[in-house]
C-alpha positions in Angstrom: -52.8 -58.3 20.0 -56.0 -59.1 18.0 -57.8 -62.2 18.9 -57.5 -63.4 15.2 -53.8 -63.1 15.5 -53.8 -65.0 18.8 -55.9 -67.8 17.1 -53.6 -67.8 14.1 -50.5 -68.0 16.2 -52.0 -70.8 18.6 -53.3 -72.7 15.8 -49.9 -72.5 14.0 -48.1 -73.4 17.2 -50.2 -76.4 17.6 -49.5 -77.7 14.0 -45.8 -77.2 14.4 -45.8 -79.3 17.6 -47.9 -81.8 16.2 -45.8 -82.0 12.9 -42.5 -82.0 14.9 -42.9 -85.4 16.8 -44.2 -87.6 14.1 -41.7 -85.8 11.8 -38.8 -86.3 14.0 -39.7 -90.0 14.8 -40.0 -90.7 11.0 -36.6 -89.3 10.3 -35.0 -91.1 13.4 -36.7 -94.5 12.3 -36.4 -94.3 8.6 -32.8 -95.9 8.4 -34.1 -98.6 10.5 -37.0 -99.4 8.3 -34.9 -99.4 5.3 -32.4 -101.8 6.9 -35.3 -104.1 7.8 -36.6 -104.0 4.1 -33.2 -105.0 2.9 -32.5 -107.9 5.6 -35.7 -109.7 4.8 -34.5 -110.5 1.2 -31.0 -111.2 2.6 -32.4 -113.8 4.9 -34.1 -115.4 1.9 -30.9 -115.4 -0.2 -28.7 -116.7 2.5 -31.0 -119.6 3.2 -31.2 -120.4 -0.5 -27.5 -120.4 -1.2 -27.0 -122.5 2.2 -29.4 -125.1 0.9 -27.3 -125.2 -2.4 -24.1 -125.6 -0.4 -25.7 -128.4 1.4 -26.6 -130.1 -1.6 -23.2 -129.8 -3.0 -21.5 -131.2 0.1 -23.8 -134.1 0.2 -23.2 -134.9 -3.5 -19.5 -134.1 -2.9 -19.5 -131.4 -5.5 -18.6 -128.4 -3.5 -15.8 -126.7 -5.1 -14.6 -123.4 -3.4 -12.6 -122.4 -6.5 -15.7 -122.6 -9.0 -17.7 -120.5 -6.3 -14.6 -118.0 -6.4 -15.0 -117.9 -10.1 -18.6 -117.4 -10.1 -18.5 -114.4 -7.9 -15.3 -113.0 -9.7 -17.6 -113.0 -13.0 -20.5 -111.3 -11.1 -18.0 -108.6 -9.8 -16.6 -107.9 -13.1 -20.1 -107.7 -14.9 -21.3 -104.2 -16.3 -24.3 -103.6 -14.4 -26.5 -100.7 -15.6 -29.7 -100.9 -13.2 -31.8 -97.7 -12.9 -33.4 -98.1 -9.6 -35.8 -95.0 -9.7 -33.2 -92.2 -9.2 -30.2 -94.5 -8.2 -28.1 -96.0 -10.9 -26.5 -99.1 -9.6 -23.4 -100.3 -11.7 -21.9 -103.1 -9.8 -22.5 -106.2 -7.8 -21.6 -105.3 -4.2 -22.6 -108.4 -2.0 -20.0 -110.3 -0.2 -20.4 -114.2 0.8 -18.2 -116.2 3.1 -18.5 -119.8 4.4 -17.4 -121.1 7.8 -17.2 -124.5 9.0 -18.6 -125.9 12.3 -15.7 -124.4 14.4 -16.3 -120.8 12.7 -13.2 -121.1 10.4 -13.5 -119.6 7.0 -13.4 -122.1 4.1 -14.6 -119.7 1.3 -14.8 -115.8 0.8 -16.0 -114.2 -2.1 -14.0 -111.0 -2.3 -10.7 -111.9 -0.6 -9.3 -115.5 -0.6 -6.6 -114.7 1.8 -9.2 -114.6 4.5 -9.6 -118.3 4.1 -8.6 -119.9 7.4 -9.4 -116.9 9.6 -11.3 -117.7 12.8 -14.8 -116.0 12.6 -16.2 -117.9 15.6 -16.3 -114.5 17.5 -18.4 -112.7 14.9 -22.1 -112.4 16.0 -23.4 -113.7 13.0 -21.5 -117.1 12.9 -21.6 -117.3 16.7 -25.6 -117.3 17.0 -26.0 -119.3 13.9 -23.7 -122.1 15.3 -25.8 -122.0 18.4 -28.9 -122.6 16.2 -30.0 -118.9 16.5 -30.6 -116.2 14.1 -27.3 -114.6 13.2 -26.9 -111.1 11.8 -24.6 -108.3 12.3 -23.8 -104.5 11.1 -20.2 -103.6 11.0 -18.8 -100.4 9.8 -17.2 -100.5 6.4 -13.5 -100.2 6.6 -12.1 -97.1 4.8 -15.7 -95.9 4.2 -17.8 -93.0 5.5 -18.9 -93.0 9.2 -22.6 -93.5 8.0 -21.8 -96.4 5.8 -21.6 -100.1 7.1 -22.1 -103.6 6.0 -25.2 -105.5 6.9 -24.5 -109.3 7.3 -27.1 -112.0 7.5 -26.2 -115.6 8.2 -27.9 -119.1 7.6 -27.0 -122.6 9.0 -25.6 -125.5 6.7 -27.1 -128.4 7.9 -25.9 -131.9 7.2 -27.3 -135.0 8.5 -29.4 -132.9 11.1 -26.3 -131.1 12.5 -25.1 -127.5 11.8 -21.9 -128.2 9.8 -21.3 -124.5 8.9 -22.4 -120.9 8.3 -22.9 -119.3 5.0 -23.1 -115.3 5.6 -24.1 -112.8 3.0 -23.0 -109.2 3.5 -24.6 -106.0 2.0 -23.1 -102.5 2.2 -25.5 -99.9 3.3 -24.1 -97.2 0.9 -27.2 -97.4 -1.3 -29.2 -97.3 1.8 -27.8 -94.2 2.9 -28.6 -92.7 -0.4 -32.1 -93.8 -0.4 -32.5 -92.6 3.2 -31.1 -89.1 2.3 -33.4 -88.7 -0.8 -36.5 -89.9 1.2 -35.4 -87.4 4.1 -35.1 -84.5 1.8 -38.5 -85.2 0.3 -40.2 -85.7 3.5 -38.6 -82.4 4.9 -40.0 -80.6 1.7 -43.4 -81.9 2.2 -43.5 -81.3 5.9 -42.5 -77.7 5.1 -45.2 -77.3 2.3 -48.0 -78.9 4.7 -46.9 -76.5 7.5 -47.2 -73.6 5.3 -50.6 -75.0 4.1 -51.8 -75.4 7.7 -50.5 -71.7 8.2 -52.5 -70.5 5.5 -55.6 -72.3 6.5 -55.1 -71.4 10.2 -55.0 -67.7 8.8 -58.1 -68.1 7.0 -59.8 -70.0 9.8 -58.8 -67.3 12.4 -60.5 -64.6 10.2 -63.5 -66.9 9.8 -63.9 -67.3 13.6 -63.5 -63.6 14.3 -65.7 -62.4 11.4 -68.8 -62.4 13.9 -66.7 -60.5 16.5 -65.6 -57.9 14.1 -69.3 -57.4 12.8 -70.3 -57.0 16.4 -67.4 -54.5 17.1 -68.3 -52.3 13.8 -71.9 -52.4 15.0 -71.2 -51.1 18.5 -69.0 -48.2 17.1 -71.8 -47.3 14.8 -74.3 -47.1 17.4 -71.8 -45.3 19.8 -71.7 -42.7 16.9 -75.3 -42.2 16.8 -75.5 -44.1 13.4 -78.8 -46.2 12.6 -77.7 -49.5 11.5 -78.9 -53.2 11.2 -77.9 -55.5 13.8 -75.4 -57.9 12.0 -75.8 -61.5 11.2 -73.7 -63.4 13.9 -74.7 -67.1 13.6 -76.2 -69.4 16.2 -72.9 -70.1 18.1 -71.5 -68.5 21.3 -70.7 -65.1 19.5 -74.4 -65.2 18.3 -75.6 -65.6 21.9 -73.4 -62.9 23.1 -74.7 -60.7 20.5 -78.4 -61.4 21.4 -77.6 -60.4 24.9 -75.9 -57.2 23.9 -78.6 -56.1 21.7 -81.1 -57.0 24.5 -79.1 -55.0 26.8 -78.6 -52.1 24.2 -82.4 -52.1 23.7 -83.0 -51.8 27.6 -80.4 -49.2 28.0 -81.8 -47.2 25.0 -85.4 -47.5 26.2 -84.4 -46.1 29.6 -82.1 -43.5 28.4 -84.5 -42.3 25.8 -87.3 -41.8 28.2 -84.9 -40.0 30.7 -83.8 -37.7 28.0 -87.2 -37.1 26.4 -88.6 -35.9 29.7 -85.5 -33.8 30.4 -85.6 -32.2 26.9 -89.6 -31.8 26.9 -89.4 -30.2 30.4 -86.6 -27.8 29.3 -88.3 -26.8 26.2 -91.7 -26.1 27.7 -90.3 -24.5 30.9 -89.9 -21.1 29.1 -93.3 -20.9 27.6 -95.0 -22.2 30.7 -93.3 -19.2 32.6 -94.5 -16.7 30.1 -98.0 -18.2 30.1 -98.1 -18.1 34.0 -96.6 -14.6 34.0 -99.2 -13.3 31.6 -102.0 -15.0 33.5 -100.9 -13.3 36.8 -100.8 -10.1 35.0 -104.3 -10.6 33.6 -105.7 -10.9 37.0 -104.9 -7.2 37.7 -106.7 -4.3 36.0 -105.3 -3.0 32.8 -106.5 -1.5 29.5 -108.0 -3.5 26.8 -104.9 -3.1 24.8 -102.6 -4.4 27.4 -105.1 -7.4 27.9 -105.2 -8.1 24.3 -101.2 -8.3 24.2 -101.1 -10.8 27.0 -103.9 -13.0 25.6 -101.9 -13.1 22.3 -98.7 -13.9 24.3 -100.6 -16.9 26.2 -102.1 -18.1 22.8 -98.3 -17.9 21.0 -96.6 -19.8 23.9 -99.6 -22.4 23.8 -99.0 -22.8 20.2 -95.2 -23.2 20.6 -95.8 -25.9 23.5 -98.1 -27.7 21.1 -95.3 -27.5 18.1 -92.7 -29.0 20.4 -94.8 -31.9 21.6 -96.0 -32.6 18.0 -92.4 -32.5 16.7 -91.1 -34.7 19.7 -93.8 -37.1 19.0 -92.9 -37.3 15.2 -89.4 -37.8 16.1 -89.9 -40.4 18.7 -92.0 -42.4 16.2 -89.0 -42.0 13.7 -86.5 -42.9 16.2 -88.2 -46.1 17.2 -88.3 -47.6 13.9 -85.4 -50.0 13.0 -86.4 -50.0 9.3 -88.7 -48.3 6.6 -92.2 -49.9 6.7 -93.4 -48.1 3.7 -91.0 -48.3 0.6 -91.5 -47.5 -3.1 -89.8 -45.8 -6.1 -89.6 -41.8 -5.3 -89.1 -39.8 -8.3 -86.6 -37.2 -7.0 -87.5 -34.5 -9.6 -91.2 -34.7 -8.8 -90.4 -34.7 -5.0 -88.1 -31.7 -5.2 -90.5 -29.6 -7.4 -93.5 -30.4 -5.1 -91.6 -29.4 -2.0 -90.2 -26.1 -3.5 -93.6 -25.2 -5.0 -95.0 -25.6 -1.3 -92.7 -22.8 -0.4 -93.4 -20.4 -3.3 -95.5 -18.2 -0.8 -92.9 -18.0 1.8 -90.2 -17.1 -1.0 -92.3 -14.4 -2.1 -93.2 -13.1 1.4 -89.3 -12.8 2.0 -88.3 -11.7 -1.2 -86.2 -14.8 -1.8 -85.4 -16.4 -5.0 -85.5 -20.1 -5.8 -83.6 -22.2 -8.2 -84.2 -26.2 -9.0 -81.7 -28.2 -10.9 -82.5 -31.9 -11.0 -81.1 -34.8 -13.2 -83.6 -36.5 -15.3 -85.0 -40.0 -14.5 -83.6 -39.9 -11.1 -85.4 -42.5 -8.7 -84.7 -43.6 -5.3 -86.5 -46.2 -3.2 -87.8 -45.0 0.1 -90.8 -43.5 2.1 -92.1 -40.4 -0.1 -93.7 -38.9 3.1 -90.4 -38.8 5.2 -88.4 -37.8 2.4 -90.9 -34.9 1.6 -90.5 -33.8 5.3 -86.9 -34.1 5.3 -86.3 -32.0 2.3 -89.0 -29.5 3.5 -87.1 -29.1 6.9 -83.9 -28.2 5.0 -85.5 -25.7 2.8 -87.3 -24.4 5.7 -83.8 -24.1 7.6 -82.3 -22.3 4.6 -85.4 -19.7 4.3 -85.0 -18.9 8.1 -81.5 -17.8 7.7 -81.7 -16.2 4.4 -82.0 -12.5 4.0 -84.2 -10.6 1.7 -82.8 -10.6 -1.8 -81.1 -14.1 -1.3 -81.7 -17.3 -3.3 -82.3 -20.9 -2.2 -81.1 -23.6 -4.7 -82.1 -27.1 -4.7 -80.0 -29.5 -6.9 -80.3 -33.3 -7.3 -77.9 -35.7 -9.3 -76.2 -38.9 -9.1 -72.5 -38.9 -8.2 -70.4 -42.0 -8.2 -72.4 -44.5 -6.0 -74.7 -42.0 -4.5 -77.7 -40.0 -5.2 -77.0 -36.5 -3.9 -79.9 -33.9 -3.0 -78.4 -30.4 -1.9 -80.1 -27.4 -0.6 -78.1 -24.1 -0.9 -78.6 -20.7 0.6 -76.8 -17.3 0.7 -77.6 -16.6 4.6 -75.6 -16.1 7.4 -74.0 -19.5 7.8 -73.3 -21.5 10.6 -71.3 -20.1 13.7 -68.0 -22.1 14.3 -69.2 -22.9 18.0 -72.4 -24.5 16.7 -70.8 -26.7 13.9 -70.8 -29.8 15.9 -74.1 -29.2 17.5 -76.5 -28.4 14.7 -78.1 -31.9 14.6 -78.5 -32.2 18.5 -82.0 -32.1 19.7 -83.3 -28.6 20.8 -80.3 -26.9 19.6 -81.3 -23.9 17.6 -79.7 -20.7 16.6 -81.5 -17.2 16.4 -82.7 -16.3 13.1 -81.3 -13.2 11.7 -84.4 -11.2 11.0 -86.5 -12.1 14.1 -84.0 -13.2 16.7 -86.1 -16.1 17.6 -85.3 -19.8 17.7 -86.9 -22.9 16.5 -87.7 -25.9 18.4 -84.4 -27.4 17.4 -85.8 -30.8 16.2 -86.0 -30.3 12.4 -82.3 -31.1 11.7 -82.3 -34.1 14.0 -85.7 -35.2 12.1 -83.7 -35.0 8.8 -80.8 -37.0 10.0 -83.0 -39.8 11.3 -84.9 -39.9 8.0 -81.5 -40.0 6.1 -80.3 -43.0 8.2 -83.4 -44.8 8.1 -82.9 -44.7 4.3 -79.3 -45.9 4.5 -77.9 -42.4 3.7 -76.6 -39.3 5.6 -77.0 -35.6 5.7 -74.2 -32.9 6.1 -74.3 -29.0 6.6 -71.3 -27.0 5.9 -70.7 -23.4 5.3 -70.2 -22.3 1.8 -67.0 -20.5 0.7 -69.0 -17.7 -0.7 -71.5 -17.4 2.2 -74.3 -19.4 3.2 -74.9 -23.1 3.9 -74.9 -26.2 1.8 -77.0 -29.0 3.2 -76.5 -32.3 1.3 -78.6 -35.5 1.6 -76.9 -38.7 0.2 -78.4 -42.1 -0.5 -76.7 -45.1 -1.7 -77.3 -45.7 -5.3 -78.0 -49.4 -4.5 -81.5 -48.0 -3.4 -82.1 -46.5 -6.8 
């Protein structure tokens, strides 16, 4: 599992857990909060009406029948109250009054209850004791989640509790409000969780971007491609990247020196053996013609060693660069014509034709000297493997988002066993006309130049015979 996926899942799990507990607490306590909100105005209302009853009792004007008529009128009223999304169409409060012994002396809904003993009801009992009295009782014949909230207030005459006034409010509407609120909370919680999931996804991607850059860089280095070290920031990943880069540089330096010495030793071993053998033979008596032959061999092998060393130095200098130090606009047409013209004597000597096709006003940005050497190496390679009567073609044009410079020949092509080795250092094939091999550094040099310019080089056999070498550069460099 990718680290970005792990971060995403962990962050999502943390959000889900953190959402669950407060969400569950809100849902569980919501009904209680609504009942508290309703109970407070009921306390005010009960005490206000109790004060009114006290006044009428003191004045001797308390009339249960009048109170009954008032409540009957209230119950018959056509109510049309839109409370947000709730339509309230009737008065649903209940009021009853008991005496000091808890006996009902008035009931707003059911006069038949008058005379019943309510002294055991919690609201009446506690109020008669001078405490706050309230109770919740399930509504008879109603749904299980609907009950009636009763709040009582004492009726005080001459400093003593002479009775209890209780107001009852069904929780039907409260239940409706709670269900609506729960639905909205659930919807908002799901949307919030979805938003948290989306944010956690992008957060995980943002956190792992430096890691992905570092991984991509490591793979490009493994494949031998030249690439700039990615920007990783200043955090822990950046420190890790710096450490890996330092380790890479140290290993590259050590490995390069070892490989350099091995390759150089291998390449000069044969010419040194030839020189030593010729020197030993020259110590013996021989004719002048043989002496000149061995002296020529010594000179040729010495020049071969010098050529290997010069090319190795040029290649090592190129490989040590992480970026171009000299850059400028390079006219591709002028570059191609200059290099091809320098090979005219060679073309004439080997009886090889040449062709140049270059798109007008084609310009790339780079080091003109290195580009000249790279193109010259490709043309030299084509000349070496071309037979008399053949032709070397150089074309340059822009294709899509790249500048493409190709060198084609009609030579012997690349043997199947060598297709994956042609860019390796010191790997070389025998020339068809002489049977000799080159230093095997030319194509590797071309590849380093291409990579240093942000491009690439590819050699492939042509369908009609010969080889096509293609240098490509990003059009962004033009």
